[in-house]
C-alpha positions as CSV (number, residue, x, y, z in Angstrom):
1,M,-40.8,39.9,32.4
2,V,-37.6,41.8,33.0
3,K,-36.5,39.3,35.6
4,M,-37.1,36.4,33.3
5,Q,-35.0,38.0,30.6
6,N,-32.2,38.7,33.0
7,K,-32.2,35.1,34.1
8,K,-31.8,33.9,30.5
9,Q,-28.9,36.1,29.7
10,P,-26.2,33.9,31.4
11,G,-27.5,31.0,29.3
12,I,-27.2,33.0,26.1
13,V,-23.7,34.1,27.0
14,S,-22.7,30.5,27.8
15,L,-24.1,29.3,24.5
16,L,-22.1,32.0,22.6
17,L,-18.9,31.0,24.5
18,I,-19.5,27.3,23.6
19,I,-20.0,28.1,19.9
20,T,-16.9,30.3,19.9
21,S,-14.8,27.7,21.6
22,C,-16.0,25.1,19.1
23,L,-15.0,27.3,16.2
24,L,-11.6,27.9,17.8
25,A,-11.2,24.2,18.5
26,G,-12.1,23.4,14.9
27,A,-9.5,25.8,13.7
28,A,-6.9,24.4,16.0
29,N,-7.5,20.8,14.7
30,A,-7.8,21.8,11.1
31,A,-5.3,20.4,8.6
32,V,-3.9,23.1,6.3
33,I,-2.8,21.9,2.9
34,A,-1.0,24.1,0.3
35,S,-0.4,23.2,-3.4
36,V,0.5,24.8,-6.7
37,D,-0.8,24.0,-10.2
38,R,2.8,24.1,-11.6
39,A,6.1,23.6,-9.8
40,N,8.3,24.9,-12.7
41,V,7.5,28.4,-13.8
42,E,9.3,31.1,-15.8
43,L,9.9,34.5,-14.4
44,N,7.0,36.8,-15.3
45,E,4.6,33.8,-15.6
46,S,1.7,33.6,-13.2
47,F,0.7,30.4,-11.4
48,T,-2.0,29.3,-9.0
49,F,-1.4,28.7,-5.3
50,K,-4.2,27.0,-3.2
51,V,-4.6,26.7,0.5
52,M,-7.2,24.1,1.7
53,V,-8.5,23.6,5.2
54,D,-10.3,20.3,5.9
55,T,-13.1,21.9,8.0
56,A,-15.6,24.7,7.8
57,I,-14.1,27.8,9.6
58,D,-14.6,31.5,9.3
59,I,-11.0,32.4,9.9
60,E,-9.1,34.1,7.1
61,P,-5.6,32.8,6.3
62,D,-2.6,35.0,7.0
63,A,-0.7,35.1,3.6
64,S,1.4,38.2,4.3
65,A,4.6,36.2,4.2
66,L,4.1,35.6,0.5
67,D,4.9,39.3,-0.3
68,A,8.6,38.8,0.2
69,D,9.1,36.8,-3.0
70,F,5.8,36.9,-4.9
71,Y,3.3,39.4,-6.3
72,I,-0.2,38.4,-5.3
73,G,-2.9,38.9,-7.9
74,N,-6.5,37.7,-7.9
75,R,-7.8,36.0,-4.8
76,S,-10.9,33.7,-4.5
77,Q,-12.3,31.2,-2.0
78,L,-14.6,28.2,-2.1
79,S,-16.4,26.2,0.5
80,N,-17.3,22.5,-0.1
81,T,-19.5,20.0,1.6
82,T,-19.5,16.3,0.8
83,I,-21.5,13.3,2.2
84,V,-20.0,9.8,1.9
85,N,-21.8,6.9,3.6
86,G,-23.6,9.3,5.8
87,Q,-20.4,11.0,7.0
88,I,-20.4,14.8,6.3
89,S,-17.0,16.5,5.6
90,R,-16.5,20.1,4.9
91,S,-13.5,22.1,3.5
92,R,-12.6,25.6,2.5
93,T,-10.1,26.5,-0.2
94,W,-8.5,29.9,-0.9
95,T,-6.9,30.5,-4.3
96,Y,-4.2,33.0,-5.1
97,V,-2.7,34.0,-8.4
98,L,1.1,34.5,-7.8
99,M,4.0,35.8,-9.9
100,A,7.6,35.5,-8.6
101,K,9.7,38.5,-8.1
102,R,13.0,36.7,-8.8
103,E,14.5,33.6,-10.3
104,G,15.8,30.5,-8.5
105,N,14.5,27.7,-6.3
106,L,12.0,29.5,-4.1
107,L,9.9,28.3,-1.1
108,I,6.3,29.5,-0.8
109,P,6.3,30.1,3.0
110,P,3.7,28.6,5.3
111,V,0.3,30.1,5.4
112,I,-1.2,30.5,8.9
113,V,-4.9,29.6,9.5
114,G,-5.9,29.9,13.1
115,N,-3.4,27.9,15.2
116,E,-2.3,25.8,12.3
117,Q,-0.1,26.4,9.2
118,S,0.7,24.8,5.9
119,E,3.9,23.2,4.8
120,P,6.3,25.3,2.6
121,V,5.8,24.6,-1.1
122,P,8.9,24.6,-3.4
123,V,8.8,26.2,-6.8
124,T,11.5,26.6,-9.4
125,I,11.5,30.0,-11.2
126,A,13.4,29.8,-14.5
127,P,14.7,32.8,-16.5
128,P,12.2,34.2,-19.0
129,S,12.3,33.0,-22.6
130,N,13.7,35.6,-24.9
131,A,13.5,33.8,-28.3
132,L,10.0,33.9,-29.7
133,P,9.3,31.4,-32.5
134,G,7.0,32.4,-35.4
135,E,5.0,35.6,-35.2
136,A,5.6,37.7,-32.2
137,D,1.9,38.2,-31.5
138,I,0.9,34.5,-31.6
139,F,3.1,31.4,-31.4
140,V,3.0,27.8,-30.3
141,T,5.6,25.7,-28.5
142,A,5.7,22.0,-27.8
143,E,8.2,20.0,-25.7
144,V,8.7,16.7,-24.0
145,D,10.3,16.0,-20.7
146,H,12.4,13.1,-22.1
147,D,13.6,12.8,-25.7
148,E,14.7,9.3,-24.9
149,S,12.5,6.9,-22.9
150,Y,11.5,3.2,-22.3
151,V,8.6,0.9,-23.2
152,Q,5.6,1.8,-21.0
153,A,7.4,4.7,-19.4
154,Q,5.6,8.0,-19.2
155,V,6.6,10.9,-21.5
156,I,5.1,14.3,-20.7
157,Y,4.2,16.3,-23.8
158,T,3.4,20.0,-23.2
159,V,1.8,22.3,-25.7
160,K,1.6,26.1,-25.1
161,V,-0.2,28.7,-27.1
162,Y,1.0,32.3,-26.6
163,R,-1.3,35.2,-27.7
164,A,-0.7,38.9,-27.4
165,V,-3.7,39.8,-29.5
166,A,-7.4,38.9,-29.4
167,T,-8.6,35.8,-31.4
168,R,-11.8,34.4,-32.5
169,Q,-12.8,30.7,-33.2
170,P,-9.6,29.2,-31.8
171,R,-8.8,25.6,-32.3
172,L,-5.9,23.6,-31.0
173,S,-5.1,20.2,-32.5
174,E,-4.7,17.0,-30.5
175,P,-1.4,15.2,-30.5
176,N,-0.8,13.4,-33.9
177,I,1.7,10.6,-33.2
178,S,3.2,8.1,-35.6
179,G,5.7,5.3,-35.1
180,V,5.2,2.7,-32.3
181,E,2.0,2.1,-30.4
182,V,1.3,4.9,-27.9
183,L,-1.4,5.4,-25.2
184,V,-2.3,9.0,-24.8
185,E,-3.8,10.4,-21.5
186,I,-4.7,14.0,-20.7
187,A,-2.6,15.0,-17.7
188,G,-4.8,17.4,-15.8
189,E,-7.1,20.3,-16.8
190,E,-6.2,22.9,-19.4
191,R,-4.4,25.8,-17.7
192,S,-4.5,29.5,-18.5
193,Y,-2.1,32.1,-17.2
194,D,-0.3,35.3,-18.0
195,A,3.3,35.7,-19.2
196,V,5.6,38.6,-20.1
197,L,8.2,38.0,-22.8
198,N,10.5,40.7,-24.1
199,G,8.2,43.3,-22.4
200,K,5.1,41.9,-24.2
201,D,2.1,40.6,-22.3
202,Y,0.8,37.2,-23.4
203,K,-2.2,35.1,-22.5
204,V,-1.0,31.5,-22.4
205,V,-3.0,28.3,-22.7
206,E,-1.2,25.1,-21.7
207,R,-2.2,21.5,-22.3
208,V,-0.2,18.6,-20.9
209,Y,-0.4,15.0,-22.1
210,A,1.0,11.8,-20.7
211,L,2.3,9.4,-23.4
212,F,2.9,5.7,-22.8
213,P,4.8,4.0,-25.7
214,Q,4.0,0.3,-25.8
215,E,6.8,-0.8,-28.0
216,S,10.5,0.0,-28.5
217,G,11.4,2.1,-31.5
218,Q,10.6,5.8,-32.2
219,I,7.6,8.0,-31.9
220,S,7.2,11.1,-34.0
221,I,4.9,13.9,-32.9
222,T,3.8,16.2,-35.7
223,P,3.8,20.0,-35.0
224,A,1.0,21.2,-32.7
225,R,-1.4,23.2,-34.8
226,F,-3.3,26.3,-33.6
227,E,-5.9,27.9,-35.9
228,A,-7.8,31.2,-35.2
229,R,-9.1,34.4,-36.7
230,V,-7.0,37.3,-35.4
231,L,-8.4,40.7,-34.3
232,R,-6.1,43.5,-35.5
233,D,-6.9,47.2,-35.5
234,G,-10.5,46.5,-34.9
235,R,-10.8,44.1,-37.9
236,I,-11.0,40.3,-37.9
237,T,-8.6,38.6,-40.3
238,G,-9.2,35.3,-42.1
239,R,-8.2,32.1,-40.4
240,K,-4.5,31.8,-39.6
241,I,-2.4,28.7,-38.7
242,F,0.4,28.7,-36.2
243,E,2.5,25.5,-35.6
244,S,5.2,24.3,-33.2
245,A,8.2,22.3,-34.0
246,A,7.9,18.5,-34.6
247,I,9.3,16.2,-31.9
248,D,10.9,12.8,-32.0
249,V,11.3,10.5,-29.0
250,V,13.5,7.3,-29.0
251,V,11.9,4.4,-27.1
252,N,14.4,2.0,-25.6
253,P,13.5,-1.7,-24.9
254,I,13.0,-2.9,-21.3
255,P,16.3,-3.1,-19.5
256,P,17.4,-6.3,-17.5
257,P,15.9,-6.7,-14.0
258,P,18.0,-5.4,-11.0
259,D,20.3,-7.7,-9.0
260,G,18.5,-9.8,-6.5
261,F,15.2,-9.5,-8.3
262,A,15.5,-11.8,-11.3
263,S,11.7,-12.1,-11.7
264,A,10.9,-8.4,-11.1
265,A,8.1,-7.0,-13.2
266,W,8.9,-4.1,-15.4
267,F,7.5,-1.0,-13.6
268,P,8.7,2.4,-14.8
269,A,7.6,5.5,-12.8
270,R,8.7,8.9,-11.4
271,S,8.1,7.9,-7.8
272,V,6.7,4.9,-5.9
273,T,5.7,4.5,-2.3
274,L,4.2,1.6,-0.3
275,S,1.9,2.1,2.7
276,E,-0.4,-0.1,4.8
277,D,-3.2,0.3,7.4
278,W,-5.1,-2.1,9.6
279,S,-8.6,-2.4,10.7
280,R,-7.2,-2.4,14.3
281,E,-3.9,-2.6,16.0
282,P,-2.1,-5.7,14.6
283,G,-0.1,-6.6,17.7
284,S,-2.2,-9.4,19.3
285,L,-4.8,-11.4,17.5
286,P,-7.0,-14.1,19.1
287,A,-7.1,-17.3,17.0
288,G,-10.2,-17.4,14.8
289,E,-10.8,-13.6,14.8
290,P,-10.3,-11.8,11.5
291,I,-8.3,-8.6,11.0
292,T,-8.1,-6.6,7.8
293,R,-4.9,-5.3,6.2
294,H,-4.8,-2.7,3.4
295,I,-1.7,-2.4,1.3
296,T,-1.5,0.7,-1.0
297,V,0.9,1.3,-3.8
298,T,1.1,4.9,-5.1
299,A,3.0,5.7,-8.3
300,L,3.6,9.0,-10.1
301,G,4.0,8.7,-13.8
302,Q,2.2,5.4,-14.4
303,L,-1.3,3.8,-14.8
304,S,-2.9,2.0,-11.9
305,T,-3.5,-1.1,-14.0
306,Q,0.3,-1.3,-14.6
307,I,1.2,-1.6,-10.9
308,P,2.5,-5.1,-10.1
309,V,0.7,-7.3,-7.7
310,L,2.4,-7.7,-4.3
311,D,2.3,-11.1,-2.6
312,P,1.9,-10.7,1.2
313,A,3.1,-14.3,1.9
314,V,2.4,-15.6,5.4
315,S,3.0,-18.9,7.2
316,D,0.5,-21.7,7.6
317,A,-0.4,-20.3,11.0
318,V,-2.4,-17.5,9.3
319,K,-5.1,-17.9,6.6
320,I,-5.3,-15.0,4.2
321,Y,-8.3,-14.0,2.1
322,P,-7.8,-11.3,-0.6
323,D,-10.6,-9.0,-1.7
324,K,-11.0,-7.3,-5.1
325,P,-8.3,-4.5,-5.5
326,E,-9.2,-0.8,-6.0
327,F,-7.7,1.2,-8.8
328,R,-7.6,5.0,-9.2
329,D,-5.8,7.3,-11.6
330,T,-5.7,11.1,-11.2
331,A,-4.1,13.6,-13.5
332,E,-1.7,16.4,-12.4
333,A,1.0,18.6,-13.9
334,A,3.7,15.9,-13.3
335,G,1.6,13.3,-15.1
336,I,-0.7,10.5,-14.0
337,R,-0.7,9.5,-10.3
338,A,-1.8,5.9,-9.9
339,I,-3.1,4.2,-6.8
340,R,-3.7,0.4,-6.3
341,R,-5.2,-0.6,-3.0
342,D,-5.4,-4.3,-2.0
343,Q,-7.4,-5.6,1.0
344,Y,-6.7,-8.8,2.8
345,A,-8.5,-10.6,5.7
346,L,-6.2,-12.5,8.0
347,I,-7.3,-15.2,10.5
348,G,-4.9,-16.7,12.9
349,V,-5.1,-20.5,13.2
350,T,-2.2,-21.5,15.4
351,S,-1.2,-19.6,18.5
352,G,2.3,-18.1,18.6
353,D,4.2,-15.2,17.0
354,V,3.9,-15.0,13.2
355,E,6.3,-12.8,11.1
356,L,4.7,-11.1,8.2
357,P,7.8,-10.5,5.9
358,A,8.7,-7.1,4.5
359,L,7.4,-6.2,1.0
360,E,9.7,-5.0,-1.7
361,L,8.7,-3.6,-5.1
362,P,11.5,-2.9,-7.7
363,W,10.7,0.0,-10.0
364,W,12.5,1.9,-12.7
365,N,13.1,5.6,-12.1
366,I,12.4,7.3,-15.4
367,D,14.1,10.5,-14.2
368,T,17.4,9.0,-13.1
369,G,17.4,6.0,-15.5
370,A,18.1,3.5,-12.7
371,W,16.4,0.7,-10.7
372,E,15.1,1.5,-7.2
373,V,13.2,-0.6,-4.6
374,A,10.2,0.6,-2.6
375,R,9.9,-1.2,0.8
376,L,7.3,-1.8,3.4
377,S,8.6,-3.0,6.8
378,G,7.6,-6.4,8.2
379,T,5.1,-6.9,11.0
380,T,4.8,-9.4,13.9
381,L,1.4,-10.9,14.7
382,S,1.0,-12.6,18.1
383,I,-1.7,-15.2,17.7
384,L,-3.4,-15.8,21.0
385,P,-5.3,-19.0,22.0
386,S,-9.0,-18.7,21.2
387,A,-10.8,-16.8,23.9
388,T,-14.1,-18.8,23.3
389,A,-12.7,-22.3,23.6
390,V,-14.8,-24.4,26.1
391,P,-12.8,-25.2,29.2
392,P,-13.0,-28.7,30.7
393,P,-15.5,-28.9,33.5
394,V,-14.2,-29.1,37.1
395,I,-15.4,-32.2,38.9
396,A,-16.0,-31.7,42.6
397,E,-14.2,-34.1,44.8
398,Q,-17.2,-35.8,46.5
399,P,-17.4,-39.3,47.6
400,V,-19.3,-41.4,45.2
401,P,-20.9,-44.7,46.2
402,Q,-19.1,-47.5,44.4
403,E,-20.7,-50.6,43.3
404,E,-18.8,-53.8,43.8
405,G,-16.2,-54.3,41.1
406,E,-16.3,-50.6,39.9
407,A,-12.8,-49.3,38.9
408,V,-11.4,-46.6,41.1
409,G,-10.3,-44.5,38.0
410,T,-13.9,-43.9,36.8
411,R,-13.7,-40.1,37.7
412,V,-10.5,-39.7,35.6
413,V,-12.2,-41.3,32.5
414,R,-15.1,-38.9,32.8
415,S,-12.8,-35.9,33.0
416,D,-11.0,-37.0,29.9
417,F,-14.3,-37.4,28.2
418,W,-15.4,-33.8,28.9
419,L,-12.0,-32.6,27.8
420,F,-12.5,-34.4,24.5
421,V,-16.0,-32.9,24.1
422,S,-14.6,-29.4,24.7
423,E,-11.9,-29.9,22.1
424,V,-14.4,-31.1,19.6
425,L,-16.7,-28.1,20.2
426,A,-13.8,-25.7,19.8
427,A,-12.7,-27.4,16.6
428,V,-16.3,-27.2,15.2
429,W,-16.4,-23.5,16.2
430,V,-13.2,-22.7,14.3
431,L,-14.3,-24.7,11.3
432,T,-17.7,-22.9,11.3
433,L,-16.0,-19.5,11.5
434,T,-13.5,-20.4,8.7
435,A,-16.4,-21.7,6.5
436,W,-18.3,-18.4,7.0
437,W,-15.3,-16.3,5.9
438,W,-14.6,-18.8,3.1
439,S,-18.1,-18.2,1.7
440,G,-17.6,-14.4,1.5
441,R,-14.0,-14.3,0.4
442,K,-11.8,-15.7,-2.3
443,P,-9.4,-18.3,-0.8
444,A,-5.9,-17.1,-1.1
445,R,-4.4,-20.6,-1.3
446,A,-6.8,-22.0,-3.8
447,P,-5.4,-22.8,-7.2
448,K,-4.8,-19.5,-8.9
449,E,-6.7,-18.8,-12.1
450,P,-4.7,-17.1,-14.9
451,E,-4.7,-13.3,-14.3
452,A,-6.3,-11.2,-16.9
453,P,-3.9,-8.8,-18.7
454,P,-4.0,-5.2,-17.4
455,I,-6.8,-3.1,-18.9
456,H,-4.5,-0.9,-20.9
457,K,-3.0,-3.9,-22.6
458,Q,-6.4,-5.4,-23.4
459,Q,-7.4,-2.0,-24.9
460,A,-4.2,-1.9,-27.0
461,R,-4.9,-5.4,-28.3
462,F,-8.5,-4.3,-29.3
463,L,-7.2,-1.2,-31.0
464,K,-4.6,-3.2,-32.9
465,T,-7.4,-5.6,-34.0
466,A,-9.5,-2.7,-35.1
467,R,-6.6,-1.2,-37.2
468,K,-6.0,-4.5,-38.9
469,A,-9.7,-4.7,-39.7
470,A,-9.7,-1.1,-41.1
471,L,-6.8,-1.8,-43.4
472,A,-8.6,-5.0,-44.6
473,G,-11.8,-3.0,-45.2
474,N,-13.6,-5.2,-42.6
475,A,-16.3,-2.9,-41.1
476,A,-17.8,-5.6,-38.9
477,G,-14.4,-6.4,-37.4
478,I,-13.8,-2.7,-36.6
479,K,-17.1,-2.3,-34.8
480,S,-16.6,-5.5,-32.8
481,A,-13.1,-4.5,-31.7
482,M,-14.0,-0.9,-31.0
483,L,-17.0,-1.8,-28.9
484,D,-14.9,-4.2,-26.9
485,W,-12.4,-1.3,-26.4
486,G,-15.3,1.0,-25.4
487,R,-16.6,-1.4,-22.7
488,L,-13.2,-1.3,-21.0
489,Q,-12.8,2.5,-21.4
490,W,-16.3,3.3,-20.0
491,P,-17.4,0.3,-17.9
492,D,-20.2,2.2,-16.2
493,D,-21.6,3.6,-19.5
494,A,-20.5,1.2,-22.3
495,P,-21.2,2.6,-25.8
496,R,-23.7,0.6,-27.9
497,S,-22.6,1.8,-31.3
498,I,-19.6,3.2,-33.2
499,G,-21.5,6.5,-33.5
500,I,-21.5,6.9,-29.7
501,I,-17.8,6.2,-29.5
502,A,-17.3,8.9,-32.1
503,T,-18.8,11.5,-29.8
504,R,-16.3,10.6,-27.0
505,V,-13.0,10.7,-28.8
506,S,-10.9,13.4,-30.4
507,L,-10.4,14.4,-34.0
508,P,-9.6,13.0,-36.5
509,L,-10.8,9.6,-35.1
510,S,-14.3,10.9,-34.4
511,T,-14.7,12.1,-38.0
512,Q,-13.6,8.7,-39.4
513,L,-15.8,6.7,-37.0
514,E,-18.8,8.9,-38.0
515,A,-18.1,8.2,-41.6
516,L,-18.0,4.5,-40.9
517,S,-21.3,4.7,-38.9
518,S,-23.0,6.7,-41.7
519,A,-21.8,4.2,-44.3
520,S,-23.3,1.4,-42.3
521,Y,-26.6,2.9,-41.2
522,G,-27.1,6.1,-43.1
523,A,-29.1,6.6,-46.3
524,G,-27.5,7.0,-49.7
525,D,-24.2,5.7,-51.0
526,K,-21.6,6.7,-48.4
527,S,-18.1,5.4,-48.2
528,W,-15.4,5.3,-45.5
529,D,-11.6,5.3,-45.7
530,G,-10.0,2.3,-44.0
531,E,-6.5,3.6,-44.3
532,A,-7.4,7.0,-42.8
533,L,-9.3,5.3,-40.0
534,A,-6.4,3.0,-39.1
535,K,-4.0,6.0,-39.0
536,A,-6.4,8.0,-36.8
537,M,-6.5,5.1,-34.3
538,R,-2.8,5.3,-33.7
539,S,-3.1,8.6,-31.8
540,F,-6.2,10.0,-30.1
541,S,-7.5,11.2,-26.8
542,V,-10.7,10.4,-24.8
543,L,-12.8,13.5,-24.3
544,T,-14.1,14.5,-20.9
545,S,-17.9,14.6,-20.5
546,E,-17.9,18.3,-21.0
547,Q,-15.9,18.0,-24.2
548,S,-18.0,15.2,-25.6
549,E,-21.2,17.2,-25.3
550,R,-20.6,18.9,-28.7
551,P,-22.3,19.0,-32.1
552,T,-20.9,16.3,-34.3
553,D,-21.2,18.2,-37.6
554,T,-18.6,20.9,-36.8
555,L,-15.1,20.9,-35.4
556,P,-15.1,21.7,-31.7
557,P,-13.2,24.7,-30.3
558,L,-10.6,22.8,-28.3
559,L,-9.7,26.0,-26.4
560,P,-12.7,27.1,-24.3
561,E,-14.2,30.4,-25.1
562,A,-13.3,31.6,-21.6
563,T,-9.6,31.8,-22.8
564,V,-10.4,34.1,-25.7
565,I,-8.9,37.6,-25.4
566,S,-11.4,40.3,-26.0
């Protein structure tokens, strides 16, 4: 028995060495990504710094370099496993709460994980605010990143609630905007952090909204309103109201297109990039074989449905078949990051070199107030003759008995006949393959159907129709337009009634829709106010799934209870 165990020991040691080497190899190949929740912070304000590794490893990061310019507070970590189309991916994230030691433009140094490290992350640390509006213990601030903007250009609206004392039953109002038509999007999750102002410790709750004015003129944002019961000296006071200052934003009309792009679409954003990828190396392509090209437009400060369509024009030597584009919007501190991804299948028809021209997308930089052009370099495709074409058969030079009067060129005629047959077969093969692709794809060169307006424009039209119906007292018109709007807003879970929409939107629109629903279907003599409903439709937000799961008979606490100081 002892001998058998001794014989197994080398195998166990080898297994352990293999496991250890795999772990080290995983750490060596891991990508380390660092990010912050806010890139602009005041001194004495805390912010969140995250380090993510795109694999499952047990190596702790070396964050000692952060001590030079930052205080490190709470730390936490999270492991995540996802399965997409049978592919398993794992990641691990470490979260640090940081507070800068000095002002200025600082770099969070690289964090080392195994043999890899993250990129430095820039943050701007501004001087601390000294002037405190309103009461010293609780006050509200509101600001916009641009007090002058353009039609459809993003305006970031930030609301902060500072509290140095405990509160109960806190509620923060949603943006109440009047003036021109405005789309309101929530830019990221509500953030909570600590701040020190004039030597006083504050708990800060911050909400960021992305505003997209749809017309030129002016928008007026009423003061942000925070209501709460305040705990002082062990006693809870009655409800108190704290408000920020009101804000006005001038919305300029769309400027002329840039030189050289007379037909350029209006596309305002903070940054725009173009990228592409192929299903395989696009250098050489046999005729008749398909290759897939993906073109991705990424824009910060815009909605994905607003991204213009790029036309990847090619010559007649290549057939192109577009697929349905993919749209994705994500919220972050700098606003909405939009992605449009188009997919095209290309099939070479004629052999030779084909130049795919460079793509250019003019866009308006909302930070600099000037036109810029995003570019994607051109590509050369070498279309090779079809590898499956049938070659003409070789006729062996053998003596053939000739009948009297038979022409000497009979063999040449038969050779041309087989060449003709091979060409016909090759042509039929190409036509069959083309027909197969045609059945599964939309033909690029077919007569174009009129494009549907972007989703956000369709929604704006339905809301405008609903407001007109509300002012006219037309309940049926309101319901029809709002349900059409709801089908675009929630395509996977379209609401079937006005009452359902009421549970998914913010106050005061939810209250007005509930009144309309009750007047239509409830018992008793109930009325609704068309003018108040039309006003509520001008500015509201769509609630997240967590926010919408609330009782409809009471005002929801718009600040989560987790942020209450106790």
